[in-house]
MDTraj code that builds the backbone (N, CA, C; nanometers):
import mdtraj as md
import numpy as np

residues = "MET LEU ASP ASN TYR ALA ARG ALA LYS LEU ILE ALA ALA ILE ASP LYS ASN THR GLU GLN PRO VAL LEU PHE PRO VAL HIS PRO ARG THR ARG LYS ASN PHE GLU ALA LEU ALA SER LYS PRO VAL HIS ILE VAL PRO CYS ASP PRO MET GLY TYR LEU GLU PHE ILE TYR MET ILE LYS ASN ALA SER SER VAL ILE THR ASP SER GLY GLY ILE GLN GLU GLU THR THR VAL LEU GLY VAL PRO CYS LEU PRO LEU ARG ASP ASN THR GLU ARG PRO ALA THR ILE GLU TYR GLY THR ASN TRP LEU ALA GLY THR ARG LYS LEU THR ILE LEU ASP ALA TRP ASN GLN SER ARG THR ASP GLN ARG GLU ARG GLN ILE PRO PRO PHE TRP ASP GLY GLN ALA ALA SER ARG CYS HIS VAL ALA LEU ARG GLN PHE LEU LEU GLY LYS CYS ALA ALA GLU LEU GLN THR ARG".split()
xyz = np.array([
    [-0.0488, -9.8764, -7.3682],
    [0.0093, -10.0006, -7.3217],
    [-0.1016, -10.0887, -7.2650],
    [-0.1009, -10.2129, -7.3012],
    [-0.2034, -10.3059, -7.2566],
    [-0.1648, -10.3704, -7.1233],
    [-0.2613, -10.3820, -7.0315],
    [-0.2342, -10.4576, -6.9098],
    [-0.2556, -10.6064, -6.9378],
    [-0.2245, -10.6915, -6.8414],
    [-0.2324, -10.8363, -6.8641],
    [-0.3734, -10.8819, -6.9011],
    [-0.4751, -10.8243, -6.8371],
    [-0.6129, -10.8622, -6.8681],
    [-0.6469, -10.8253, -7.0127],
    [-0.6094, -10.7031, -7.0532],
    [-0.6369, -10.6578, -7.1904],
    [-0.5604, -10.7434, -7.2912],
    [-0.4367, -10.7801, -7.2589],
    [-0.3590, -10.8673, -7.3476],
    [-0.4282, -11.0019, -7.3667],
    [-0.4746, -11.0594, -7.2555],
    [-0.5420, -11.1899, -7.2620],
    [-0.6677, -11.1809, -7.3474],
    [-0.7448, -11.0735, -7.3327],
    [-0.8664, -11.0543, -7.4125],
    [-0.8314, -11.0377, -7.5605],
    [-0.7270, -10.9620, -7.5881],
    [-0.6850, -10.9408, -7.7264],
    [-0.6395, -11.0722, -7.7894],
    [-0.5602, -11.1479, -7.7189],
    [-0.5135, -11.2770, -7.7708],
    [-0.6317, -11.3680, -7.7989],
    [-0.7279, -11.3708, -7.7075],
    [-0.8473, -11.4542, -7.7271],
    [-0.9263, -11.4071, -7.8490],
    [-0.9380, -11.2755, -7.8670],
    [-1.0143, -11.2214, -7.9807],
    [-0.9457, -11.2548, -8.1130],
    [-0.8144, -11.2397, -8.1189],
    [-0.7411, -11.2732, -8.2416],
    [-0.7556, -11.4218, -8.2710],
    [-0.7385, -11.5021, -8.1684],
    [-0.7480, -11.6475, -8.1849],
    [-0.8859, -11.6885, -8.2351],
    [-0.9892, -11.6230, -8.1845],
    [-1.1278, -11.6553, -8.2223],
    [-1.1606, -11.6126, -8.3656],
    [-1.0931, -11.5086, -8.4151],
    [-1.1277, -11.4496, -8.5440],
    [-1.0391, -11.4933, -8.6594],
    [-0.9686, -11.6020, -8.6437],
    [-0.8872, -11.6537, -8.7533],
    [-0.8840, -11.8052, -8.7501],
    [-0.8687, -11.8631, -8.8673],
    [-0.8447, -12.0067, -8.8763],
    [-0.6996, -12.0335, -8.9144],
    [-0.6294, -11.9290, -8.9538],
    [-0.4894, -11.9433, -8.9935],
    [-0.4001, -11.9416, -8.8700],
    [-0.2853, -12.0084, -8.8777],
    [-0.1912, -11.9977, -8.7658],
    [-0.1357, -11.8559, -8.7575],
    [-0.1210, -11.8070, -8.6367],
    [-0.0640, -11.6743, -8.6115],
    [0.0696, -11.6976, -8.5420],
    [0.1786, -11.6742, -8.6157],
    [0.3112, -11.6899, -8.5563],
    [0.3413, -11.5687, -8.4694],
    [0.3910, -11.5939, -8.3511],
    [0.4126, -11.4896, -8.2520],
    [0.5567, -11.4971, -8.2021],
    [0.6512, -11.4276, -8.2739],
    [0.7886, -11.4244, -8.2230],
    [0.7873, -11.3513, -8.0885],
    [0.8289, -11.4187, -7.9862],
    [0.8035, -11.3673, -7.8524],
    [0.9293, -11.3700, -7.7651],
    [0.9466, -11.2642, -7.6887],
    [1.0556, -11.2530, -7.5915],
    [1.0318, -11.3556, -7.4806],
    [1.1390, -11.4125, -7.4239],
    [1.1209, -11.5147, -7.3200],
    [1.0324, -11.4714, -7.2023],
    [1.0416, -11.3456, -7.1569],
    [0.9546, -11.3006, -7.0459],
    [0.8090, -11.2993, -7.0899],
    [0.7857, -11.2543, -7.2133],
    [0.6489, -11.2509, -7.2639],
    [0.5963, -11.3927, -7.2826],
    [0.6832, -11.4843, -7.3221],
    [0.6425, -11.6241, -7.3399],
    [0.5884, -11.6813, -7.2088],
    [0.6516, -11.6476, -7.0969],
    [0.6037, -11.6960, -6.9664],
    [0.4611, -11.6467, -6.9409],
    [0.4365, -11.5188, -6.9690],
    [0.3016, -11.4639, -6.9510],
    [0.2027, -11.5306, -7.0460],
    [0.2466, -11.5526, -7.1690],
    [0.1617, -11.6163, -7.2697],
    [0.1247, -11.7573, -7.2258],
    [0.2226, -11.8328, -7.1778],
    [0.1979, -11.9709, -7.1367],
    [0.1156, -11.9797, -7.0093],
    [0.1094, -11.8691, -6.9333],
    [0.0315, -11.8679, -6.8097],
    [-0.1158, -11.8331, -6.8332],
    [-0.1533, -11.8046, -6.9580],
    [-0.2927, -11.7705, -6.9867],
    [-0.3851, -11.8840, -6.9446],
    [-0.4974, -11.8478, -6.8868],
    [-0.5939, -11.9487, -6.8423],
    [-0.6527, -12.0231, -6.9616],
    [-0.6834, -11.9489, -7.0675],
    [-0.7394, -12.0097, -7.1883],
    [-0.6315, -12.0122, -7.2957],
    [-0.5859, -12.1304, -7.3323],
    [-0.4783, -12.1439, -7.4300],
    [-0.5295, -12.1199, -7.5718],
    [-0.4663, -12.0283, -7.6474],
    [-0.5057, -12.0046, -7.7858],
    [-0.4789, -12.1278, -7.8726],
    [-0.5653, -12.1494, -7.9696],
    [-0.5517, -12.2618, -8.0610],
    [-0.4661, -12.2233, -8.1811],
    [-0.4861, -12.1005, -8.2323],
    [-0.4225, -12.0595, -8.3578],
    [-0.2956, -11.9779, -8.3387],
    [-0.2715, -11.9279, -8.2189],
    [-0.1537, -11.8438, -8.1952],
    [-0.0386, -11.9328, -8.1490],
    [0.0692, -11.9283, -8.2279],
    [0.1833, -12.0164, -8.2045],
    [0.3038, -11.9327, -8.1625],
    [0.3438, -11.9392, -8.0365],
    [0.4629, -11.8645, -7.9972],
    [0.5878, -11.9286, -8.0578],
    [0.6825, -11.8445, -8.0982],
    [0.8089, -11.8951, -8.1510],
    [0.9212, -11.8051, -8.1002],
    [1.0432, -11.8529, -8.1122],
    [1.1585, -11.7765, -8.0669],
    [1.1773, -11.6523, -8.1534],
    [1.2399, -11.5484, -8.0960],
    [1.2749, -11.4320, -8.1789],
    [1.3580, -11.4774, -8.2986],
    [1.3506, -11.4010, -8.4068],
    [1.4155, -11.4402, -8.5329],
    [1.5213, -11.3398, -8.5735],
    [1.6130, -11.3861, -8.6592],
    [1.7078, -11.2964, -8.7229],
    [1.6344, -11.2138, -8.8276],
    [1.6999, -11.1079, -8.8748],
    [1.6346, -11.0147, -8.9668],
    [1.5846, -11.0823, -9.0943],
    [1.6705, -11.1577, -9.1626],
    [1.6299, -11.2178, -9.2902],
    [1.5175, -11.3196, -9.2714],
    [1.5260, -11.3972, -9.1675],
    [1.4201, -11.4943, -9.1378],
    [1.2880, -11.4219, -9.1083],
    [1.2979, -11.3118, -9.0338],
    [1.1787, -11.2345, -8.9993],
    [1.1165, -11.1706, -9.1241],
    [1.1995, -11.1138, -9.2115],
    [1.1491, -11.0530, -9.3354],
    [1.0824, -11.1592, -9.4224],
    [1.1409, -11.2772, -9.4292],
    [1.0806, -11.3875, -9.5054],
    [0.9425, -11.4207, -9.4484],
    [0.9329, -11.4244, -9.3149],
    [0.8037, -11.4536, -9.2520],
    [0.7024, -11.3435, -9.2860],
    [0.7439, -11.2172, -9.2767],
    [0.6534, -11.1066, -9.3085],
    [0.6083, -11.1154, -9.4546],
    [0.7029, -11.1367, -9.5453],
    [0.6724, -11.1418, -9.6888],
    [0.5669, -11.2484, -9.7199],
    [0.5665, -11.3549, -9.6447],
    [0.4748, -11.4650, -9.6690],
    [0.3532, -11.4650, -9.5771],
    [0.3368, -11.3595, -9.4994],
    [0.2231, -11.3498, -9.4077],
    [0.1004, -11.2948, -9.4811],
    [-0.0170, -11.3310, -9.4348],
    [-0.1387, -11.2710, -9.4909],
    [-0.1604, -11.1329, -9.4304],
    [-0.1121, -11.1106, -9.3083],
    [-0.1123, -10.9792, -9.2452],
    [-0.0217, -10.9843, -9.1226],
    [0.0104, -10.8656, -9.0705],
    [0.1017, -10.8537, -8.9569],
    [0.0374, -10.7620, -8.8532],
    [0.0489, -10.8002, -8.7275],
    [0.0060, -10.7163, -8.6157],
    [0.1329, -10.6807, -8.5388],
    [0.1547, -10.5508, -8.5135],
    [0.2799, -10.5085, -8.4508],
    [0.2617, -10.3785, -8.3749],
    [0.3579, -10.3470, -8.2892],
    [0.3650, -10.2127, -8.2318],
    [0.4940, -10.1441, -8.2771],
    [0.5644, -10.2037, -8.3710],
    [0.6919, -10.1522, -8.4190],
    [0.6754, -10.0604, -8.5402],
    [0.7362, -9.9425, -8.5332],
    [0.7338, -9.8516, -8.6470],
    [0.8119, -9.9054, -8.7656],
    [0.9254, -9.9685, -8.7391],
    [1.0061, -10.0239, -8.8471],
    [0.9331, -10.1330, -8.9228],
    [0.8592, -10.2158, -8.8509],
    [0.7858, -10.3238, -8.9169],
    [0.6724, -10.2663, -9.0009],
    [0.6147, -10.1532, -8.9603],
    [0.5139, -10.0872, -9.0441],
    [0.5741, -10.0541, -9.1805],
    [0.6975, -10.0083, -9.1809],
    [0.7641, -9.9746, -9.3073],
    [0.7943, -10.1006, -9.3884],
    [0.8449, -10.2034, -9.3226],
    [0.8780, -10.3279, -9.3933],
    [0.7541, -10.3856, -9.4609],
    [0.6407, -10.3893, -9.3904],
    [0.5185, -10.4457, -9.4490],
    [0.4720, -10.3616, -9.5671],
    [0.4904, -10.2310, -9.5589],
    [0.4500, -10.1429, -9.6689],
    [0.5306, -10.1745, -9.7939],
    [0.6613, -10.1852, -9.7794],
    [0.7470, -10.2152, -9.8936],
    [0.7137, -10.3528, -9.9519],
    [0.6781, -10.4473, -9.8650],
    [0.6472, -10.5829, -9.9103],
    [0.5013, -10.5992, -9.9545],
    [0.4180, -10.4948, -9.9344],
    [0.2778, -10.5005, -9.9756],
    [0.1921, -10.5904, -9.8882],
    [0.2311, -10.6080, -9.7630],
    [0.1584, -10.6953, -9.6706],
    [0.0747, -10.6097, -9.5754],
    [-0.0546, -10.6380, -9.5617],
    [-0.1375, -10.5613, -9.4677],
    [-0.0800, -10.5660, -9.3261],
    [-0.0836, -10.4517, -9.2591],
    [-0.0257, -10.4404, -9.1256],
    [-0.1210, -10.3658, -9.0335],
    [-0.1327, -10.4142, -8.9113],
    [-0.2154, -10.3513, -8.8091],
    [-0.1256, -10.3023, -8.6959],
    [-0.0840, -10.1757, -8.6989],
    [-0.0048, -10.1237, -8.5878],
    [-0.0929, -10.1082, -8.4634],
    [-0.0501, -10.1663, -8.3532],
    [-0.1230, -10.1560, -8.2270],
    [-0.0865, -10.0235, -8.1613],
    [-0.1363, -9.9167, -8.2222],
    [-0.1086, -9.7806, -8.1771],
    [-0.2306, -9.6938, -8.2061],
    [-0.2376, -9.5811, -8.1352],
    [-0.3447, -9.4846, -8.1615],
    [-0.3021, -9.3820, -8.2658],
    [-0.1706, -9.3723, -8.2916],
    [-0.1189, -9.2827, -8.3957],
    [0.0122, -9.3421, -8.4457],
    [0.0619, -9.2858, -8.5542],
    [0.1867, -9.3372, -8.6101],
    [0.2699, -9.2233, -8.6653],
    [0.4009, -9.2364, -8.6528],
    [0.4919, -9.1389, -8.7128],
    [0.5183, -9.1737, -8.8591],
    [0.4473, -9.2745, -8.9087],
    [0.4615, -9.3174, -9.0480],
    [0.3254, -9.3142, -9.1191],
    [0.2653, -9.1956, -9.1320],
    [0.1310, -9.1873, -9.1915],
    [0.1249, -9.2332, -9.3367],
    [0.2362, -9.2306, -9.4084],
    [0.2357, -9.2760, -9.5481],
    [0.1954, -9.4225, -9.5573],
    [0.2261, -9.5008, -9.4544],
    [0.1918, -9.6432, -9.4582],
    [0.0399, -9.6635, -9.4542],
    [-0.0305, -9.5697, -9.3972],
    [-0.1770, -9.5759, -9.3934],
    [-0.2342, -9.5133, -9.5199],
    [-0.1784, -9.3989, -9.5583],
    [-0.2254, -9.3265, -9.6768],
    [-0.2186, -9.4106, -9.8034],
    [-0.1171, -9.4945, -9.8159],
    [-0.0996, -9.5734, -9.9373],
    [-0.1618, -9.7128, -9.9299],
    [-0.2431, -9.7365, -9.8266],
    [-0.3260, -9.8567, -9.8255],
    [-0.2627, -9.9842, -9.7773],
    [-0.1532, -9.9765, -9.7025],
    [-0.0926, -10.0997, -9.6539],
    [-0.1131, -10.1211, -9.5048],
    [-0.1432, -10.0163, -9.4309],
    [-0.1596, -10.0267, -9.2855],
    [-0.2943, -9.9711, -9.2403],
    [-0.3473, -10.0308, -9.1361],
    [-0.4713, -9.9867, -9.0731],
    [-0.4409, -9.9670, -8.9258],
    [-0.4444, -9.8416, -8.8800],
    [-0.4153, -9.8102, -8.7407],
    [-0.5173, -9.8808, -8.6520],
    [-0.4706, -9.9687, -8.5654],
    [-0.5602, -10.0560, -8.4907],
    [-0.5905, -10.0087, -8.3492],
    [-0.5164, -9.9125, -8.2991],
    [-0.5391, -9.8711, -8.1614],
    [-0.4890, -9.9773, -8.0644],
    [-0.5385, -9.9705, -7.9414],
    [-0.4923, -10.0645, -7.8390],
    [-0.6085, -10.1306, -7.7651],
    [-0.7287, -10.1141, -7.8173],
    [-0.8455, -10.1765, -7.7536],
    [-0.8985, -10.2883, -7.8423],
    [-0.9532, -10.3875, -7.7809],
    [-1.0018, -10.5058, -7.8523],
    [-1.0923, -10.4679, -7.9699],
    [-1.1892, -10.3799, -7.9473],
    [-1.2842, -10.3461, -8.0540],
    [-1.2185, -10.2723, -8.1697],
    [-1.1276, -10.1803, -8.1402],
    [-1.0623, -10.1067, -8.2488],
    [-0.9676, -10.1985, -8.3263],
    [-0.9055, -10.2915, -8.2571],
    [-0.8148, -10.3856, -8.3226],
    [-0.8940, -10.4796, -8.4133],
    [-1.0047, -10.5309, -8.3639],
    [-1.0868, -10.6199, -8.4468],
    [-1.1465, -10.5452, -8.5656],
    [-1.1839, -10.4188, -8.5456],
    [-1.2359, -10.3381, -8.6557],
    [-1.1285, -10.3190, -8.7633],
    [-1.0069, -10.2857, -8.7215],
    [-0.8966, -10.2695, -8.8176],
    [-0.8667, -10.4020, -8.8869],
    [-0.8715, -10.5112, -8.8142],
    [-0.8479, -10.6453, -8.8698],
    [-0.9488, -10.6722, -8.9817],
    [-1.0777, -10.6452, -8.9542],
    [-1.1817, -10.6679, -9.0555],
    [-1.1652, -10.5748, -9.1749],
    [-1.1302, -10.4477, -9.1496],
    [-1.1072, -10.3543, -9.2600],
    [-0.9936, -10.4028, -9.3498],
    [-0.8866, -10.4494, -9.2885],
    [-0.7706, -10.4923, -9.3676],
    [-0.8036, -10.6129, -9.4543],
    [-0.8978, -10.6928, -9.4108],
    [-0.9334, -10.8133, -9.4864],
    [-1.0333, -10.7850, -9.5981],
    [-1.1049, -10.6727, -9.5897],
    [-1.2075, -10.6441, -9.6900],
    [-1.1737, -10.5246, -9.7790],
    [-1.0752, -10.4438, -9.7403],
    [-1.0393, -10.3241, -9.8162],
    [-0.9841, -10.3644, -9.9522],
    [-1.0388, -10.3057, -10.0565],
    [-0.9985, -10.3398, -10.1937],
    [-0.9030, -10.2376, -10.2552],
    [-0.8602, -10.1383, -10.1748],
    [-0.7676, -10.0382, -10.2295],
    [-0.6401, -10.1046, -10.2792],
    [-0.5830, -10.0457, -10.3819],
    [-0.4542, -10.0934, -10.4321],
    [-0.3462, -10.0531, -10.3331],
    [-0.2684, -10.1482, -10.2917],
    [-0.1579, -10.1192, -10.2004],
    [-0.0405, -10.0668, -10.2827],
    [0.0158, -9.9558, -10.2366],
    [0.1243, -9.8918, -10.3105],
    [0.2429, -9.8673, -10.2187],
    [0.3579, -9.8537, -10.2798],
    [0.4760, -9.8103, -10.2058],
    [0.4804, -9.6585, -10.2169],
    [0.4965, -9.5873, -10.1051],
    [0.4994, -9.4410, -10.1104],
    [0.6121, -9.3885, -10.2000],
    [0.5932, -9.2678, -10.2548],
    [0.6983, -9.2072, -10.3372],
    [0.8305, -9.2007, -10.2591],
    [0.9378, -9.2204, -10.3274],
    [1.0735, -9.2153, -10.2740],
    [1.1086, -9.3346, -10.1843],
    [1.0196, -9.4342, -10.1727],
    [1.0518, -9.5566, -10.0981],
    [1.1016, -9.6608, -10.1981],
    [1.1905, -9.6195, -10.2844],
    [1.2357, -9.7048, -10.3939],
    [1.3759, -9.7611, -10.3738],
    [1.4317, -9.7433, -10.2552],
    [1.5649, -9.7953, -10.2283],
    [1.6764, -9.7072, -10.2819],
    [1.6430, -9.5884, -10.3296],
    [1.7430, -9.5003, -10.3904],
    [1.7778, -9.3800, -10.3024],
    [1.7469, -9.3849, -10.1743],
    [1.7725, -9.2712, -10.0850],
    [1.9206, -9.2350, -10.0810],
    [2.0081, -9.3342, -10.0731],
    [2.1519, -9.3062, -10.0667],
    [2.1988, -9.2308, -10.1906],
    [2.1510, -9.2719, -10.3077],
    [2.1904, -9.2030, -10.4321],
    [2.1413, -9.0590, -10.4317],
    [2.0162, -9.0387, -10.3884],
    [1.9631, -8.9010, -10.3848],
    [2.0397, -8.8156, -10.2837],
    [2.0760, -8.8726, -10.1684],
    [2.1533, -8.7986, -10.0681],
    [2.2914, -8.7623, -10.1238],
    [2.3525, -8.8551, -10.1934],
    [2.4841, -8.8303, -10.2527],
    [2.4777, -8.7130, -10.3499],
    [2.3786, -8.7137, -10.4369],
    [2.3637, -8.6054, -10.5355],
    [2.3390, -8.4724, -10.4636],
    [2.2511, -8.4718, -10.3657],
    [2.2187, -8.3474, -10.2950],
    [2.3405, -8.2936, -10.2197],
    [2.4118, -8.3821, -10.1517],
    [2.5312, -8.3377, -10.0784],
    [2.6391, -8.2876, -10.1734],
    [2.6558, -8.3566, -10.2814],
    [2.7584, -8.3164, -10.3808],
    [2.7244, -8.1779, -10.4363],
    [2.5984, -8.1579, -10.4733],
    [2.5574, -8.0268, -10.5272],
    [2.5760, -7.9179, -10.4220],
    [2.5371, -7.9476, -10.2991],
    [2.5496, -7.8489, -10.1922],
    [2.6964, -7.8143, -10.1660],
    [2.7787, -7.9176, -10.1498],
    [2.9193, -7.8934, -10.1180],
    [2.9944, -7.8288, -10.2338],
    [2.9680, -7.8728, -10.3563],
    [3.0342, -7.8106, -10.4711],
    [2.9895, -7.6654, -10.4873],
    [2.8629, -7.6411, -10.4639],
    [2.8133, -7.5035, -10.4717],
    [2.8763, -7.4161, -10.3657],
    [2.8930, -7.4718, -10.2452],
    [2.9536, -7.3968, -10.1363],
    [3.1011, -7.3681, -10.1661],
    [3.1715, -7.4694, -10.2175],
    [3.3137, -7.4509, -10.2525],
    [3.3279, -7.3471, -10.3630],
    [3.2413, -7.3508, -10.4637],
    [3.2482, -7.2544, -10.5741],
    [3.2240, -7.1141, -10.5213],
    [3.1284, -7.1000, -10.4282],
    [3.0987, -6.9683, -10.3722],
    [3.2188, -6.9147, -10.2928],
    [3.2867, -7.0028, -10.2178],
    [3.4050, -6.9627, -10.1411],
    [3.5189, -6.9181, -10.2343],
    [3.5367, -6.9895, -10.3441],
    [3.6427, -6.9543, -10.4385],
    [3.6171, -6.8172, -10.5014],
    [3.4891, -6.7864, -10.5249],
    [3.4555, -6.6574, -10.5854],
    [3.4793, -6.5434, -10.4890],
    [3.4716, -6.5668, -10.3587],
    [3.4912, -6.4582, -10.2613],
    [3.6375, -6.4345, -10.2278],
    [3.7271, -6.5219, -10.2711],
    [3.8713, -6.5053, -10.2403],
    [3.9383, -6.4135, -10.3354],
])
top = md.Topology()
chain = top.add_chain()
for i, resn in enumerate(residues, 1):
    res = top.add_residue(resn, chain, resSeq=i)
    for name in ("N", "CA", "C"):
        top.add_atom(name, md.element.get_by_symbol(name[0]), res)
traj = md.Trajectory(xyz[None], top)
């Protein structure tokens, strides 16, 4: 977790290392802290929280995403958008293995290093196996086979 000083340094570093606007959907309490920064960022634009479809549209059209959310790591992977999780580890290692995410840590230097890697890495970004939107169908087949097999076994024992 970043303290206020570390947050301010990180915001300044991100702002300094990009010419593109950085949209920052921000909670109202966080917005107060953001607006209280001594040095106002030029490229970081705070905006109101978004609905799901609006947020996915923003991610799909982003050049990259910085987040601490595990769910957003998955969304960026499916959409093929580079993502920098602000974490030291992730419960979603496939997002890193398949070339869509770069674990950024929580320190300015590790975050900037991941940012630079994501911009220069030439690996082909892939969607991990079984991330094809067919999980419900596979679960249905597996449950049906299991339950039918169990029912057949019960009938044979009667």
